[in-house]
C-alpha positions as CSV (number, residue, x, y, z in Angstrom):
1,X,27.2,180.9,-54.8
2,X,30.2,178.6,-55.2
3,X,32.6,179.1,-58.1
4,X,33.2,176.2,-60.4
5,X,36.7,174.7,-60.5
6,X,39.0,174.9,-63.6
7,X,39.9,171.5,-64.9
8,X,43.6,170.6,-64.9
9,X,45.2,168.7,-67.8
10,X,45.3,165.5,-65.8
11,X,41.5,165.8,-65.1
12,X,40.9,166.4,-68.8
13,X,43.2,163.5,-69.7
14,X,41.1,161.2,-67.5
15,X,37.9,162.4,-69.2
16,X,39.3,162.0,-72.7
17,X,40.4,158.4,-71.9
18,X,36.9,157.7,-70.5
19,X,35.2,159.2,-73.5
20,X,37.3,157.7,-76.2
21,X,37.8,154.1,-74.9
22,X,40.0,153.2,-77.8
23,X,37.8,154.8,-80.5
24,X,39.0,157.4,-83.0
25,X,37.3,160.8,-83.0
26,X,37.4,164.0,-85.0
27,X,38.7,167.0,-83.0
28,X,35.4,168.9,-82.7
29,X,33.3,165.7,-81.8
30,X,35.8,164.8,-79.1
31,X,35.8,168.4,-77.8
32,X,31.9,168.5,-77.5
33,X,31.9,165.1,-75.7
34,X,34.5,166.3,-73.2
35,X,32.8,169.6,-72.6
36,X,29.5,167.8,-71.9
37,X,31.3,165.5,-69.4
38,X,33.0,168.5,-67.7
39,X,29.7,170.3,-67.3
40,X,28.1,167.2,-65.7
41,X,31.0,167.0,-63.3
42,X,30.6,170.7,-62.4
43,X,33.8,172.2,-63.9
44,X,34.1,175.6,-65.5
45,X,34.8,174.9,-69.1
46,X,35.4,178.3,-70.6
47,X,39.2,177.8,-70.7
48,X,39.0,174.4,-72.4
49,X,39.5,174.7,-76.1
50,X,39.5,172.3,-79.0
51,X,43.2,172.6,-79.4
52,X,43.8,171.8,-75.7
53,X,41.6,168.7,-75.8
54,X,43.2,167.5,-79.0
55,X,46.7,168.0,-77.7
56,X,45.9,165.9,-74.7
57,X,44.2,163.2,-76.9
58,X,47.4,163.0,-79.1
59,X,49.6,162.7,-76.0
60,X,47.5,159.8,-74.8
61,X,47.8,158.1,-78.3
62,X,51.6,158.6,-78.3
63,X,51.9,156.9,-75.0
64,X,49.8,154.0,-76.3
65,X,52.0,153.6,-79.3
66,X,55.2,153.6,-77.2
67,X,53.8,150.8,-75.0
68,X,53.4,148.5,-78.0
């Protein structure tokens, strides 16, 4: 049996960008969508928390604000 990979922050960032697509989300809703996507892609999601996903989401939004 093969072990599932742990997702890196960059991989989670890509999934968050894909899931949000410019929409606003509440922390737990976003977390559930990201976890579902990670499971579909075959990642081990036990070390992914709401706080980690939300921190990455805020980082993405800060980059978007700085571009404008």
